[in-house]
C-alpha positions, -999 to 999 in steps of 0.1 A, spaced: 0 0 0 14 33 -11 23 58 17 12 94 14 37 123 15 25 133 49 32 97 62 67 98 48 74 132 63 60 122 97 81 91 98 113 112 96 106 126 131 95 93 147 126 86 167 140 97 200 171 116 190 151 138 167 123 142 194 150 152 220 165 178 195 130 192 189 123 195 226 156 213 232 149 237 203 114 245 217 128 252 252 156 274 236 129 294 219 109 298 251 140 310 270 153 334 243 181 312 229 173 319 193 207 310 178 207 276 195 172 269 185 179 279 148 209 255 147 190 226 161 160 232 138 183 234 108 198 200 117 164 185 120 153 200 87 183 187 68 179 152 82 142 151 74 148 165 39 173 138 30 151 110 43 119 124 27 135 129 -7 149 94 -8 118 76 3 95 98 -18 114 89 -49 111 53 -41 73 56 -35 69 73 -69 89 46 -86 68 19 -70 36 36 -80 48 39 -116 52 1 -116 14 -3 -111 -2 -3 -145 -38 -6 -133 -46 29 -146 -37 19 -182 -49 -17 -180 -77 -27 -204 -101 -56 -206 -119 -74 -234 -156 -75 -225 -186 -89 -243 -213 -63 -246 -241 -58 -271 -232 -91 -288 -197 -78 -296 -162 -78 -280 -151 -44 -268 -120 -31 -252 -126 -9 -222 -105 3 -192 -103 -24 -165 -117 -1 -138 -150 0 -157 -157 -37 -152 -186 -46 -130 -197 -80 -116 -216 -99 -142 -196 -87 -172 -182 -115 -194 -145 -110 -202 -124 -127 -228 -87 -135 -221 -59 -146 -244 -22 -154 -241 -1 -127 -224 -32 -109 -210 -33 -97 -174 -65 -108 -157 -84 -75 -149 -107 -89 -122 -117 -120 -103 -139 -141 -126 -153 -176 -129 -146 -195 -161 -175 -204 -185 -153 -215 -214 -116 -224 -217 -94 -236 -245 -61 -250 -232 -60 -221 -208 -30 -218 -185 -24 -191 -160 5 -179 -139 -7 -170 -104 26 -164 -88 15 -130 -74 -10 -148 -53 3 -183 -46 41 -179 -52 42 -208 -76 60 -199 -108 46 -229 -129 15 -222 -149 -18 -237 -137 -42 -254 -161 -77 -239 -159 -110 -255 -169 -146 -243 -169 -161 -278 -162 -144 -282 -128 -164 -275 -96 -144 -267 -65 -155 -267 -29 -164 -234 -13 -135 -238 12 -109 -250 -14 -75 -232 -12 -71 -205 -37 -44 -224 -56 -68 -253 -62 -96 -233 -77 -92 -245 -112 -123 -227 -125 -114 -193 -113 -93 -164 -126 -78 -138 -103 -69 -102 -109 -32 -97 -115 -25 -132 -127 -11 -136 -163 -25 -158 -191 4 -178 -203 -14 -199 -229 -48 -206 -245 -79 -185 -242 -111 -184 -224 -142 -165 -212 -153 -158 -177 -179 -140 -157 -166 -112 -134 -174 -119 -97 -153 -93 -80 -136 -60 -88 -114 -34 -71 -110 -38 -34 -131 -70 -33 -106 -90 -54 -82 -115 -38 -51 -95 -46 -66 -64 -30 -72 -84 2 -36 -95 2 -25 -59 -2 -48 -48 26 -33 -75 49 2 -64 41 -7 -29 49 -21 -39 83 10 -59 92 32 -43 118 68 -39 106 94 -49 131 122 -25 139 155 -30 123 186 -35 145 197 0 136 164 15 147 166 -5 180 201 7 187 192 43 179 162 42 201 183 27 229 209 55 224 182 81 223 168 69 256 203 70 272 208 105 258 174 117 270 179 104 306 216 116 307 208 150 294 178 155 317 198 144 347 228 166 339 206 196 331 185 191 362 215 188 384 230 221 370 196 239 373 192 228 410 228 236 419 225 271 404 193 278 423 209 267 455 238 291 449 213 320 444 214 324 407 184 335 387 161 307 376 159 321 341 197 321 337 199 286 351 172 274 328 191 287 298 223 271 311 205 238 316 190 239 281 224 247 266 239 218 284 211 195 271 217 207 235 254 201 239 248 166 253 229 156 222 249 148 191 230 169 166 248 154 136 240 118 145 205 116 128 218 135 97 249 113 95 229 81 98 203 92 73 229 104 48 248 71 50 216 51 45 205 74 16 239 67 -1 232 29 2 197 34 -13 212 52 -43 238 24 -48 211 -3 -47 189 17 -70 217 14 -96 213 -24 -93 175 -22 -99 168 -27 -62 141 -4 -47 143 2 -10 110 16 3 123 25 38 159 35 42 162 18 75 161 -15 57 195 -8 42 212 -18 75 195 -52 75 204 -58 39 240 -50 46 243 -79 71 230 -105 46 257 -127 31 237 -154 13 200 -157 4 185 -190 -8 152 -191 -26 131 -219 -41 108 -195 -60 131 -191 -89 104 -183 -115 87 -159 -91 118 -138 -84 132 -138 -119 119 -133 -154 115 -171 -157 138 -172 -188 171 -190 -191 202 -174 -206 234 -192 -216 263 -173 -199 292 -196 -205 300 -223 -231 328 -250 -232 335 -272 -261 366 -291 -273 389 -274 -249 376 -239 -257 355 -216 -236 333 -185 -242 315 -162 -218 286 -139 -223 297 -102 -220 278 -71 -232 254 -92 -253 280 -113 -271 302 -143 -264 339 -137 -259 368 -161 -257 394 -163 -230 414 -136 -247 384 -113 -246 379 -113 -284 343 -115 -296 335 -149 -313 317 -151 -346 285 -172 -348 302 -197 -370 329 -204 -343 303 -215 -318 290 -250 -323 253 -257 -324 243 -275 -292 220 -304 -299 208 -330 -275 231 -356 -291 262 -334 -285 258 -327 -248 288 -348 -240 310 -326 -261 296 -292 -251 282 -279 -219 266 -246 -209 261 -226 -177 228 -207 -175 213 -181 -153 179 -164 -149 177 -126 -155 165 -107 -125 135 -85 -124 135 -52 -106 132 -60 -69 117 -41 -41 124 -41 -3 97 -27 19 
């Protein structure tokens, strides 16, 4: 679920070090310490601007990946097939789907011709599922076993069919999943926990030191206004104003570097967690990749070629002509072997 600009901006202030700085700036203003207050407010503003700009850009990029606004649907109306915007579908409409189509709404099949569907967005399974209109499923059947249903966001990988729309918009299964994800409470990262702990220590330490100086000054007969200003100045000095800005700037640099690798980080605090990961193992290869295989290295008769910049190069770095690379048939696998990889999609970290 996309965050609003106000939510992103508010999240920049939701930590103890920034709250302590804001409190000291407020007290400085109340006691006439305009210069101290201006410095602290400037630090808070710079820190918030860096975090806001980084996270706002990511939110806009994520929003641009959603093609619902331009998605269309083939619908049967007035005894003819029409193409209309997907958001104009209503329950009861009959839609037609073909290969490479994205299902625009949840629908029940009434006709299917060798129809296969990729439902990885809902089930996580990369293999296409065979759909049929003449299969009846129990009402409590798991979503992955409902062979006579099409779900919004899934992709038609083969065949064709027709179906009756049963749910649109927020009533679809994918919308329910998105709503559940939006309700889930995100755990704090180790960096956030450490900063909160440091913030609490700074708050208690600064309050204790400032209170001690204030009380000691009063006991020695000094003016309470003068001692309050001194206590506030001590509290400001005890807080490292550059800490939030330094942390946010370092995380923002990490966001920019990952962005160059097609990795979108929605919350900059997640960078610290990603930095501690050495090895990630997945069994959802087709879900996390484009589900296409690419030959990256060839070996035959003592020779070797690697894929680089869209062409195969030998050990000396020279590009090989097509005639120099043997055709790899099933009968020649003993003489030639290949290493493959799956190209990555653009990934997102929430």
